PyMOL Python script that loads the backbone (N, CA, C, O; Angstrom):
from pymol import cmd

cmd.read_pdbstr("""\
ATOM      1  N   UNK A   1     255.939  16.682 173.187  1.00  0.00           N
ATOM      2  CA  UNK A   1     255.822  16.554 171.746  1.00  0.00           C
ATOM      3  C   UNK A   1     254.618  15.670 171.441  1.00  0.00           C
ATOM      4  O   UNK A   1     254.426  14.613 172.042  1.00  0.00           O
ATOM      5  N   UNK A   2     253.812  16.139 170.484  1.00  0.00           N
ATOM      6  CA  UNK A   2     252.617  15.401 170.111  1.00  0.00           C
ATOM      7  C   UNK A   2     252.973  14.296 169.126  1.00  0.00           C
ATOM      8  O   UNK A   2     253.881  14.426 168.305  1.00  0.00           O
ATOM      9  N   UNK A   3     252.249  13.240 169.236  1.00  0.00           N
ATOM     10  CA  UNK A   3     252.428  12.179 168.262  1.00  0.00           C
ATOM     11  C   UNK A   3     251.691  12.546 166.983  1.00  0.00           C
ATOM     12  O   UNK A   3     250.848  13.443 166.969  1.00  0.00           O
ATOM     13  N   UNK A   4     252.018  11.850 165.929  1.00  0.00           N
ATOM     14  CA  UNK A   4     251.367  12.113 164.640  1.00  0.00           C
ATOM     15  C   UNK A   4     249.879  11.817 164.722  1.00  0.00           C
ATOM     16  O   UNK A   4     249.067  12.528 164.130  1.00  0.00           O
ATOM     17  N   UNK A   5     249.520  10.772 165.451  1.00  0.00           N
ATOM     18  CA  UNK A   5     248.108  10.398 165.593  1.00  0.00           C
ATOM     19  C   UNK A   5     247.314  11.488 166.305  1.00  0.00           C
ATOM     20  O   UNK A   5     246.191  11.796 165.905  1.00  0.00           O
ATOM     21  N   UNK A   6     247.882  12.070 167.350  1.00  0.00           N
ATOM     22  CA  UNK A   6     247.188  13.136 168.075  1.00  0.00           C
ATOM     23  C   UNK A   6     247.044  14.379 167.214  1.00  0.00           C
ATOM     24  O   UNK A   6     246.029  15.071 167.282  1.00  0.00           O
ATOM     25  N   UNK A   7     248.052  14.665 166.408  1.00  0.00           N
ATOM     26  CA  UNK A   7     248.006  15.830 165.518  1.00  0.00           C
ATOM     27  C   UNK A   7     246.927  15.641 164.442  1.00  0.00           C
ATOM     28  O   UNK A   7     246.168  16.567 164.158  1.00  0.00           O
ATOM     29  N   UNK A   8     246.860  14.455 163.852  1.00  0.00           N
ATOM     30  CA  UNK A   8     245.843  14.167 162.836  1.00  0.00           C
ATOM     31  C   UNK A   8     244.457  14.228 163.458  1.00  0.00           C
ATOM     32  O   UNK A   8     243.522  14.748 162.849  1.00  0.00           O
ATOM     33  N   UNK A   9     244.323  13.701 164.664  1.00  0.00           N
ATOM     34  CA  UNK A   9     243.037  13.718 165.354  1.00  0.00           C
ATOM     35  C   UNK A   9     242.579  15.151 165.591  1.00  0.00           C
ATOM     36  O   UNK A   9     241.399  15.459 165.429  1.00  0.00           O
ATOM     37  N   UNK A  10     243.496  16.024 165.970  1.00  0.00           N
ATOM     38  CA  UNK A  10     243.150  17.428 166.193  1.00  0.00           C
ATOM     39  C   UNK A  10     242.686  18.096 164.902  1.00  0.00           C
ATOM     40  O   UNK A  10     241.695  18.826 164.904  1.00  0.00           O
ATOM     41  N   UNK A  11     243.404  17.847 163.786  1.00  0.00           N
ATOM     42  CA  UNK A  11     243.003  18.428 162.501  1.00  0.00           C
ATOM     43  C   UNK A  11     241.645  17.906 162.051  1.00  0.00           C
ATOM     44  O   UNK A  11     240.834  18.655 161.506  1.00  0.00           O
ATOM     45  N   UNK A  12     241.400  16.620 162.282  1.00  0.00           N
ATOM     46  CA  UNK A  12     240.101  16.055 161.914  1.00  0.00           C
ATOM     47  C   UNK A  12     238.983  16.659 162.744  1.00  0.00           C
ATOM     48  O   UNK A  12     237.896  16.917 162.226  1.00  0.00           O
ATOM     49  N   UNK A  13     239.237  16.889 164.028  1.00  0.00           N
ATOM     50  CA  UNK A  13     238.221  17.509 164.882  1.00  0.00           C
ATOM     51  C   UNK A  13     237.896  18.926 164.418  1.00  0.00           C
ATOM     52  O   UNK A  13     236.727  19.309 164.361  1.00  0.00           O
ATOM     53  N   UNK A  14     238.919  19.697 164.089  1.00  0.00           N
ATOM     54  CA  UNK A  14     238.698  21.069 163.615  1.00  0.00           C
ATOM     55  C   UNK A  14     237.948  21.055 162.279  1.00  0.00           C
ATOM     56  O   UNK A  14     237.032  21.850 162.069  1.00  0.00           O
ATOM     57  N   UNK A  15     238.336  20.157 161.388  1.00  0.00           N
ATOM     58  CA  UNK A  15     237.649  20.055 160.092  1.00  0.00           C
ATOM     59  C   UNK A  15     236.196  19.635 160.285  1.00  0.00           C
ATOM     60  O   UNK A  15     235.313  20.118 159.576  1.00  0.00           O
ATOM     61  N   UNK A  16     235.945  18.753 161.225  1.00  0.00           N
ATOM     62  CA  UNK A  16     234.576  18.308 161.504  1.00  0.00           C
ATOM     63  C   UNK A  16     233.720  19.455 162.034  1.00  0.00           C
ATOM     64  O   UNK A  16     232.550  19.578 161.674  1.00  0.00           O
ATOM     65  N   UNK A  17     234.297  20.284 162.881  1.00  0.00           N
ATOM     66  CA  UNK A  17     233.564  21.441 163.411  1.00  0.00           C
ATOM     67  C   UNK A  17     233.244  22.432 162.294  1.00  0.00           C
ATOM     68  O   UNK A  17     232.122  22.930 162.207  1.00  0.00           O
ATOM     69  N   UNK A  18     234.225  22.717 161.445  1.00  0.00           N
ATOM     70  CA  UNK A  18     234.016  23.674 160.350  1.00  0.00           C
ATOM     71  C   UNK A  18     232.963  23.154 159.377  1.00  0.00           C
ATOM     72  O   UNK A  18     232.080  23.904 158.960  1.00  0.00           O
ATOM     73  N   UNK A  19     233.049  21.883 159.015  1.00  0.00           N
ATOM     74  CA  UNK A  19     232.080  21.304 158.071  1.00  0.00           C
ATOM     75  C   UNK A  19     230.687  21.280 158.685  1.00  0.00           C
ATOM     76  O   UNK A  19     229.702  21.533 157.992  1.00  0.00           O
ATOM     77  N   UNK A  20     230.594  20.979 159.970  1.00  0.00           N
ATOM     78  CA  UNK A  20     229.260  20.940 160.591  1.00  0.00           C
ATOM     79  C   UNK A  20     228.634  22.323 160.649  1.00  0.00           C
ATOM     80  O   UNK A  20     227.427  22.457 160.443  1.00  0.00           O
ATOM     81  N   UNK A  21     229.420  23.351 160.923  1.00  0.00           N
ATOM     82  CA  UNK A  21     228.875  24.720 160.921  1.00  0.00           C
ATOM     83  C   UNK A  21     228.429  25.119 159.519  1.00  0.00           C
ATOM     84  O   UNK A  21     227.375  25.734 159.355  1.00  0.00           O
ATOM     85  N   UNK A  22     229.223  24.772 158.509  1.00  0.00           N
ATOM     86  CA  UNK A  22     228.840  25.078 157.126  1.00  0.00           C
ATOM     87  C   UNK A  22     227.595  24.308 156.714  1.00  0.00           C
ATOM     88  O   UNK A  22     226.756  24.830 155.980  1.00  0.00           O
ATOM     89  N   UNK A  23     227.469  23.063 157.184  1.00  0.00           N
ATOM     90  CA  UNK A  23     226.286  22.256 156.867  1.00  0.00           C
ATOM     91  C   UNK A  23     225.034  22.849 157.499  1.00  0.00           C
ATOM     92  O   UNK A  23     223.985  22.918 156.857  1.00  0.00           O
ATOM     93  N   UNK A  24     225.137  23.270 158.739  1.00  0.00           N
ATOM     94  CA  UNK A  24     224.000  23.904 159.415  1.00  0.00           C
ATOM     95  C   UNK A  24     223.596  25.174 158.677  1.00  0.00           C
ATOM     96  O   UNK A  24     222.409  25.422 158.468  1.00  0.00           O
ATOM     97  N   UNK A  25     224.585  25.982 158.282  1.00  0.00           N
ATOM     98  CA  UNK A  25     224.286  27.234 157.570  1.00  0.00           C
ATOM     99  C   UNK A  25     223.614  26.964 156.225  1.00  0.00           C
ATOM    100  O   UNK A  25     222.682  27.670 155.838  1.00  0.00           O
ATOM    101  N   UNK A  26     224.088  25.945 155.517  1.00  0.00           N
ATOM    102  CA  UNK A  26     223.487  25.653 154.209  1.00  0.00           C
ATOM    103  C   UNK A  26     222.055  25.139 154.350  1.00  0.00           C
ATOM    104  O   UNK A  26     221.206  25.442 153.512  1.00  0.00           O
ATOM    105  N   UNK A  27     221.784  24.376 155.386  1.00  0.00           N
ATOM    106  CA  UNK A  27     220.415  23.889 155.604  1.00  0.00           C
ATOM    107  C   UNK A  27     219.499  25.052 155.973  1.00  0.00           C
ATOM    108  O   UNK A  27     218.367  25.128 155.494  1.00  0.00           O
ATOM    109  N   UNK A  28     219.979  25.949 156.812  1.00  0.00           N
ATOM    110  CA  UNK A  28     219.158  27.100 157.203  1.00  0.00           C
ATOM    111  C   UNK A  28     218.909  28.016 156.009  1.00  0.00           C
ATOM    112  O   UNK A  28     217.807  28.544 155.860  1.00  0.00           O
ATOM    113  N   UNK A  29     219.914  28.212 155.157  1.00  0.00           N
ATOM    114  CA  UNK A  29     219.734  29.055 153.975  1.00  0.00           C
ATOM    115  C   UNK A  29     218.749  28.441 152.985  1.00  0.00           C
ATOM    116  O   UNK A  29     218.048  29.169 152.282  1.00  0.00           O
ATOM    117  N   UNK A  30     218.687  27.120 152.922  1.00  0.00           N
ATOM    118  CA  UNK A  30     217.742  26.476 152.013  1.00  0.00           C
ATOM    119  C   UNK A  30     216.314  26.659 152.468  1.00  0.00           C
ATOM    120  O   UNK A  30     215.402  26.705 151.643  1.00  0.00           O
ATOM    121  N   UNK A  31     216.106  26.764 153.761  1.00  0.00           N
ATOM    122  CA  UNK A  31     214.743  26.865 154.273  1.00  0.00           C
ATOM    123  C   UNK A  31     214.268  28.306 154.358  1.00  0.00           C
ATOM    124  O   UNK A  31     213.240  28.580 154.978  1.00  0.00           O
ATOM    125  N   UNK A  32     215.003  29.238 153.741  1.00  0.00           N
ATOM    126  CA  UNK A  32     214.625  30.638 153.751  1.00  0.00           C
ATOM    127  C   UNK A  32     213.270  30.825 153.071  1.00  0.00           C
ATOM    128  O   UNK A  32     213.053  30.359 151.953  1.00  0.00           O
ATOM    129  N   UNK A  33     212.392  31.492 153.742  1.00  0.00           N
ATOM    130  CA  UNK A  33     211.077  31.744 153.183  1.00  0.00           C
ATOM    131  C   UNK A  33     210.082  30.634 153.447  1.00  0.00           C
ATOM    132  O   UNK A  33     208.910  30.768 153.093  1.00  0.00           O
ATOM    133  N   UNK A  34     210.510  29.544 154.056  1.00  0.00           N
ATOM    134  CA  UNK A  34     209.605  28.430 154.319  1.00  0.00           C
ATOM    135  C   UNK A  34     209.001  28.514 155.710  1.00  0.00           C
ATOM    136  O   UNK A  34     208.162  27.685 156.064  1.00  0.00           O
ATOM    137  N   UNK A  35     209.408  29.499 156.510  1.00  0.00           N
ATOM    138  CA  UNK A  35     208.905  29.614 157.869  1.00  0.00           C
ATOM    139  C   UNK A  35     209.626  28.658 158.798  1.00  0.00           C
ATOM    140  O   UNK A  35     210.601  28.020 158.402  1.00  0.00           O
ATOM    141  N   UNK A  36     209.165  28.556 160.000  1.00  0.00           N
ATOM    142  CA  UNK A  36     209.817  27.698 160.979  1.00  0.00           C
ATOM    143  C   UNK A  36     209.620  26.227 160.660  1.00  0.00           C
ATOM    144  O   UNK A  36     210.427  25.394 161.072  1.00  0.00           O
ATOM    145  N   UNK A  37     208.572  25.895 159.941  1.00  0.00           N
ATOM    146  CA  UNK A  37     208.352  24.508 159.563  1.00  0.00           C
ATOM    147  C   UNK A  37     209.431  23.977 158.637  1.00  0.00           C
ATOM    148  O   UNK A  37     209.698  22.775 158.627  1.00  0.00           O
ATOM    149  N   UNK A  38     210.053  24.847 157.863  1.00  0.00           N
ATOM    150  CA  UNK A  38     211.112  24.435 156.963  1.00  0.00           C
ATOM    151  C   UNK A  38     212.373  24.001 157.680  1.00  0.00           C
ATOM    152  O   UNK A  38     213.147  23.209 157.142  1.00  0.00           O
ATOM    153  N   UNK A  39     212.594  24.504 158.887  1.00  0.00           N
ATOM    154  CA  UNK A  39     213.783  24.123 159.639  1.00  0.00           C
ATOM    155  C   UNK A  39     213.698  22.677 160.093  1.00  0.00           C
ATOM    156  O   UNK A  39     214.725  22.016 160.249  1.00  0.00           O
ATOM    157  N   UNK A  40     212.499  22.184 160.305  1.00  0.00           N
ATOM    158  CA  UNK A  40     212.347  20.814 160.790  1.00  0.00           C
ATOM    159  C   UNK A  40     212.011  19.842 159.684  1.00  0.00           C
ATOM    160  O   UNK A  40     211.705  18.682 159.964  1.00  0.00           O
ATOM    161  N   UNK A  41     212.056  20.272 158.443  1.00  0.00           N
ATOM    162  CA  UNK A  41     211.776  19.378 157.333  1.00  0.00           C
ATOM    163  C   UNK A  41     210.344  19.442 156.878  1.00  0.00           C
ATOM    164  O   UNK A  41     209.933  18.622 156.057  1.00  0.00           O
ATOM    165  N   UNK A  42     209.575  20.371 157.369  1.00  0.00           N
ATOM    166  CA  UNK A  42     208.174  20.481 156.996  1.00  0.00           C
ATOM    167  C   UNK A  42     207.966  21.286 155.729  1.00  0.00           C
ATOM    168  O   UNK A  42     206.890  21.845 155.520  1.00  0.00           O
ATOM    169  N   UNK A  43     208.976  21.351 154.884  1.00  0.00           N
ATOM    170  CA  UNK A  43     208.889  22.112 153.640  1.00  0.00           C
ATOM    171  C   UNK A  43     207.872  21.462 152.709  1.00  0.00           C
ATOM    172  O   UNK A  43     207.884  20.245 152.522  1.00  0.00           O
ATOM    173  N   UNK A  44     206.999  22.268 152.131  1.00  0.00           N
ATOM    174  CA  UNK A  44     205.976  21.718 151.247  1.00  0.00           C
ATOM    175  C   UNK A  44     206.477  21.520 149.828  1.00  0.00           C
ATOM    176  O   UNK A  44     205.750  20.979 148.995  1.00  0.00           O
ATOM    177  N   UNK A  45     207.708  21.945 149.527  1.00  0.00           N
ATOM    178  CA  UNK A  45     208.230  21.851 148.178  1.00  0.00           C
ATOM    179  C   UNK A  45     208.592  20.447 147.759  1.00  0.00           C
ATOM    180  O   UNK A  45     208.520  20.126 146.572  1.00  0.00           O
ATOM    181  N   UNK A  46     208.975  19.607 148.685  1.00  0.00           N
ATOM    182  CA  UNK A  46     209.330  18.248 148.340  1.00  0.00           C
ATOM    183  C   UNK A  46     210.746  18.133 147.828  1.00  0.00           C
ATOM    184  O   UNK A  46     211.420  19.142 147.621  1.00  0.00           O
ATOM    185  N   UNK A  47     211.196  16.929 147.625  1.00  0.00           N
ATOM    186  CA  UNK A  47     212.575  16.663 147.220  1.00  0.00           C
ATOM    187  C   UNK A  47     212.756  16.827 145.720  1.00  0.00           C
ATOM    188  O   UNK A  47     213.844  17.196 145.278  1.00  0.00           O
ATOM    189  N   UNK A  48     211.755  16.574 144.944  1.00  0.00           N
ATOM    190  CA  UNK A  48     211.909  16.518 143.497  1.00  0.00           C
ATOM    191  C   UNK A  48     211.432  17.778 142.787  1.00  0.00           C
ATOM    192  O   UNK A  48     211.103  17.725 141.602  1.00  0.00           O
ATOM    193  N   UNK A  49     211.388  18.894 143.477  1.00  0.00           N
ATOM    194  CA  UNK A  49     211.008  20.122 142.804  1.00  0.00           C
ATOM    195  C   UNK A  49     212.178  20.630 141.980  1.00  0.00           C
ATOM    196  O   UNK A  49     213.332  20.308 142.265  1.00  0.00           O
ATOM    197  N   UNK A  50     211.884  21.417 140.966  1.00  0.00           N
ATOM    198  CA  UNK A  50     212.923  21.963 140.103  1.00  0.00           C
ATOM    199  C   UNK A  50     213.699  23.038 140.855  1.00  0.00           C
ATOM    200  O   UNK A  50     213.115  23.982 141.386  1.00  0.00           O
ATOM    201  N   UNK A  51     214.996  22.888 140.892  1.00  0.00           N
ATOM    202  CA  UNK A  51     215.850  23.858 141.566  1.00  0.00           C
ATOM    203  C   UNK A  51     216.697  24.552 140.505  1.00  0.00           C
ATOM    204  O   UNK A  51     217.234  23.910 139.602  1.00  0.00           O
ATOM    205  N   UNK A  52     216.805  25.871 140.629  1.00  0.00           N
ATOM    206  CA  UNK A  52     217.550  26.635 139.636  1.00  0.00           C
ATOM    207  C   UNK A  52     218.480  27.617 140.329  1.00  0.00           C
ATOM    208  O   UNK A  52     218.228  28.052 141.453  1.00  0.00           O
ATOM    209  N   UNK A  53     219.552  27.956 139.640  1.00  0.00           N
ATOM    210  CA  UNK A  53     220.451  29.005 140.092  1.00  0.00           C
ATOM    211  C   UNK A  53     221.096  28.724 141.432  1.00  0.00           C
ATOM    212  O   UNK A  53     221.669  27.660 141.662  1.00  0.00           O
ATOM    213  N   UNK A  54     220.987  29.708 142.309  1.00  0.00           N
ATOM    214  CA  UNK A  54     221.621  29.629 143.622  1.00  0.00           C
ATOM    215  C   UNK A  54     221.024  28.493 144.443  1.00  0.00           C
ATOM    216  O   UNK A  54     221.731  27.820 145.193  1.00  0.00           O
ATOM    217  N   UNK A  55     219.730  28.287 144.298  1.00  0.00           N
ATOM    218  CA  UNK A  55     219.064  27.218 145.049  1.00  0.00           C
ATOM    219  C   UNK A  55     219.638  25.850 144.675  1.00  0.00           C
ATOM    220  O   UNK A  55     219.833  25.002 145.546  1.00  0.00           O
ATOM    221  N   UNK A  56     219.906  25.635 143.404  1.00  0.00           N
ATOM    222  CA  UNK A  56     220.479  24.370 142.943  1.00  0.00           C
ATOM    223  C   UNK A  56     221.901  24.205 143.476  1.00  0.00           C
ATOM    224  O   UNK A  56     222.281  23.123 143.923  1.00  0.00           O
ATOM    225  N   UNK A  57     222.679  25.282 143.425  1.00  0.00           N
ATOM    226  CA  UNK A  57     224.046  25.243 143.935  1.00  0.00           C
ATOM    227  C   UNK A  57     224.058  24.969 145.432  1.00  0.00           C
ATOM    228  O   UNK A  57     224.871  24.183 145.917  1.00  0.00           O
ATOM    229  N   UNK A  58     223.164  25.611 146.156  1.00  0.00           N
ATOM    230  CA  UNK A  58     223.070  25.414 147.595  1.00  0.00           C
ATOM    231  C   UNK A  58     222.647  23.991 147.933  1.00  0.00           C
ATOM    232  O   UNK A  58     223.122  23.410 148.909  1.00  0.00           O
ATOM    233  N   UNK A  59     221.762  23.439 147.133  1.00  0.00           N
ATOM    234  CA  UNK A  59     221.322  22.052 147.329  1.00  0.00           C
ATOM    235  C   UNK A  59     222.482  21.083 147.134  1.00  0.00           C
ATOM    236  O   UNK A  59     222.677  20.167 147.933  1.00  0.00           O
ATOM    237  N   UNK A  60     223.252  21.293 146.063  1.00  0.00           N
ATOM    238  CA  UNK A  60     224.411  20.420 145.808  1.00  0.00           C
ATOM    239  C   UNK A  60     225.487  20.604 146.868  1.00  0.00           C
ATOM    240  O   UNK A  60     226.143  19.638 147.260  1.00  0.00           O
ATOM    241  N   UNK A  61     225.675  21.837 147.336  1.00  0.00           N
ATOM    242  CA  UNK A  61     226.656  22.096 148.389  1.00  0.00           C
ATOM    243  C   UNK A  61     226.259  21.388 149.685  1.00  0.00           C
ATOM    244  O   UNK A  61     227.118  20.876 150.402  1.00  0.00           O
ATOM    245  N   UNK A  62     224.971  21.361 149.979  1.00  0.00           N
ATOM    246  CA  UNK A  62     224.494  20.674 151.175  1.00  0.00           C
ATOM    247  C   UNK A  62     224.762  19.177 151.086  1.00  0.00           C
ATOM    248  O   UNK A  62     225.173  18.557 152.066  1.00  0.00           O
ATOM    249  N   UNK A  63     224.529  18.600 149.915  1.00  0.00           N
ATOM    250  CA  UNK A  63     224.811  17.167 149.733  1.00  0.00           C
ATOM    251  C   UNK A  63     226.306  16.904 149.892  1.00  0.00           C
ATOM    252  O   UNK A  63     226.703  15.948 150.558  1.00  0.00           O
ATOM    253  N   UNK A  64     227.131  17.749 149.282  1.00  0.00           N
ATOM    254  CA  UNK A  64     228.585  17.587 149.385  1.00  0.00           C
ATOM    255  C   UNK A  64     229.051  17.710 150.838  1.00  0.00           C
ATOM    256  O   UNK A  64     229.872  16.916 151.298  1.00  0.00           O
ATOM    257  N   UNK A  65     228.529  18.698 151.551  1.00  0.00           N
ATOM    258  CA  UNK A  65     228.925  18.889 152.945  1.00  0.00           C
ATOM    259  C   UNK A  65     228.471  17.729 153.819  1.00  0.00           C
ATOM    260  O   UNK A  65     229.183  17.336 154.744  1.00  0.00           O
ATOM    261  N   UNK A  66     227.301  17.180 153.541  1.00  0.00           N
ATOM    262  CA  UNK A  66     226.833  16.055 154.357  1.00  0.00           C
ATOM    263  C   UNK A  66     227.681  14.813 154.113  1.00  0.00           C
ATOM    264  O   UNK A  66     227.973  14.071 155.051  1.00  0.00           O
ATOM    265  N   UNK A  67     228.080  14.578 152.868  1.00  0.00           N
ATOM    266  CA  UNK A  67     228.960  13.440 152.576  1.00  0.00           C
ATOM    267  C   UNK A  67     230.316  13.650 153.244  1.00  0.00           C
ATOM    268  O   UNK A  67     230.877  12.721 153.827  1.00  0.00           O
ATOM    269  N   UNK A  68     230.834  14.855 153.158  1.00  0.00           N
ATOM    270  CA  UNK A  68     232.113  15.181 153.787  1.00  0.00           C
ATOM    271  C   UNK A  68     232.037  15.027 155.302  1.00  0.00           C
ATOM    272  O   UNK A  68     232.988  14.562 155.929  1.00  0.00           O
ATOM    273  N   UNK A  69     230.903  15.418 155.893  1.00  0.00           N
ATOM    274  CA  UNK A  69     230.710  15.284 157.333  1.00  0.00           C
ATOM    275  C   UNK A  69     230.753  13.819 157.756  1.00  0.00           C
ATOM    276  O   UNK A  69     231.390  13.472 158.751  1.00  0.00           O
ATOM    277  N   UNK A  70     230.079  12.969 157.004  1.00  0.00           N
ATOM    278  CA  UNK A  70     230.064  11.536 157.340  1.00  0.00           C
ATOM    279  C   UNK A  70     231.469  10.944 157.199  1.00  0.00           C
ATOM    280  O   UNK A  70     231.907  10.177 158.056  1.00  0.00           O
ATOM    281  N   UNK A  71     232.168  11.295 156.130  1.00  0.00           N
ATOM    282  CA  UNK A  71     233.523  10.776 155.932  1.00  0.00           C
ATOM    283  C   UNK A  71     234.474  11.241 157.035  1.00  0.00           C
ATOM    284  O   UNK A  71     235.296  10.463 157.518  1.00  0.00           O
ATOM    285  N   UNK A  72     234.360  12.508 157.430  1.00  0.00           N
ATOM    286  CA  UNK A  72     235.211  13.015 158.505  1.00  0.00           C
ATOM    287  C   UNK A  72     234.880  12.348 159.838  1.00  0.00           C
ATOM    288  O   UNK A  72     235.776  12.070 160.634  1.00  0.00           O
ATOM    289  N   UNK A  73     233.600  12.094 160.079  1.00  0.00           N
ATOM    290  CA  UNK A  73     233.206  11.416 161.315  1.00  0.00           C
ATOM    291  C   UNK A  73     233.766  10.002 161.360  1.00  0.00           C
ATOM    292  O   UNK A  73     234.250   9.553 162.400  1.00  0.00           O
ATOM    293  N   UNK A  74     233.700   9.301 160.235  1.00  0.00           N
ATOM    294  CA  UNK A  74     234.251   7.945 160.175  1.00  0.00           C
ATOM    295  C   UNK A  74     235.767   7.970 160.363  1.00  0.00           C
ATOM    296  O   UNK A  74     236.322   7.139 161.081  1.00  0.00           O
ATOM    297  N   UNK A  75     236.433   8.929 159.715  1.00  0.00           N
ATOM    298  CA  UNK A  75     237.889   9.041 159.853  1.00  0.00           C
ATOM    299  C   UNK A  75     238.284   9.368 161.285  1.00  0.00           C
ATOM    300  O   UNK A  75     239.287   8.862 161.788  1.00  0.00           O
ATOM    301  N   UNK A  76     237.493  10.217 161.944  1.00  0.00           N
ATOM    302  CA  UNK A  76     237.793  10.560 163.342  1.00  0.00           C
ATOM    303  C   UNK A  76     237.671   9.337 164.239  1.00  0.00           C
ATOM    304  O   UNK A  76     238.496   9.130 165.129  1.00  0.00           O
ATOM    305  N   UNK A  77     236.656   8.538 164.008  1.00  0.00           N
ATOM    306  CA  UNK A  77     236.483   7.319 164.815  1.00  0.00           C
ATOM    307  C   UNK A  77     237.626   6.351 164.568  1.00  0.00           C
ATOM    308  O   UNK A  77     238.124   5.728 165.506  1.00  0.00           O
ATOM    309  N   UNK A  78     238.047   6.216 163.320  1.00  0.00           N
ATOM    310  CA  UNK A  78     239.138   5.294 162.996  1.00  0.00           C
ATOM    311  C   UNK A  78     240.448   5.754 163.633  1.00  0.00           C
ATOM    312  O   UNK A  78     241.185   4.943 164.194  1.00  0.00           O
ATOM    313  N   UNK A  79     240.739   7.044 163.547  1.00  0.00           N
ATOM    314  CA  UNK A  79     241.992   7.562 164.103  1.00  0.00           C
ATOM    315  C   UNK A  79     241.981   7.503 165.624  1.00  0.00           C
ATOM    316  O   UNK A  79     242.990   7.166 166.244  1.00  0.00           O
ATOM    317  N   UNK A  80     240.844   7.829 166.222  1.00  0.00           N
ATOM    318  CA  UNK A  80     240.758   7.820 167.688  1.00  0.00           C
ATOM    319  C   UNK A  80     240.718   6.409 168.246  1.00  0.00           C
ATOM    320  O   UNK A  80     241.112   6.158 169.385  1.00  0.00           O
ATOM    321  N   UNK A  81     240.237   5.501 167.421  1.00  0.00           N
ATOM    322  CA  UNK A  81     239.947   4.166 167.765  1.00  0.00           C
ATOM    323  C   UNK A  81     240.761   3.282 168.492  1.00  0.00           C
ATOM    324  O   UNK A  81     240.378   2.135 168.721  1.00  0.00           O
TER     325      UNK A  81
END
""", "prot")
cmd.dss("prot")
cmd.show_as("cartoon", "prot")
cmd.util.cbc("prot")
cmd.orient("prot")
């Protein structure tokens, strides 16, 4: 029988994997059309360009996923700790 701590740790690990895959996908989708330089941050558009429509939604989703990733990583360390 698993303890509650081990069960929570397993759920956090699975959530961390899912969020990281979604974060990678959102970053790759944002760099569409920027060439290979966009994957490494070499985008010439800059951070403060006007974003509209799907691009704006994707940008906000990336920020949300990155915050969620950090929170899940911290929670995993605390639970495993």
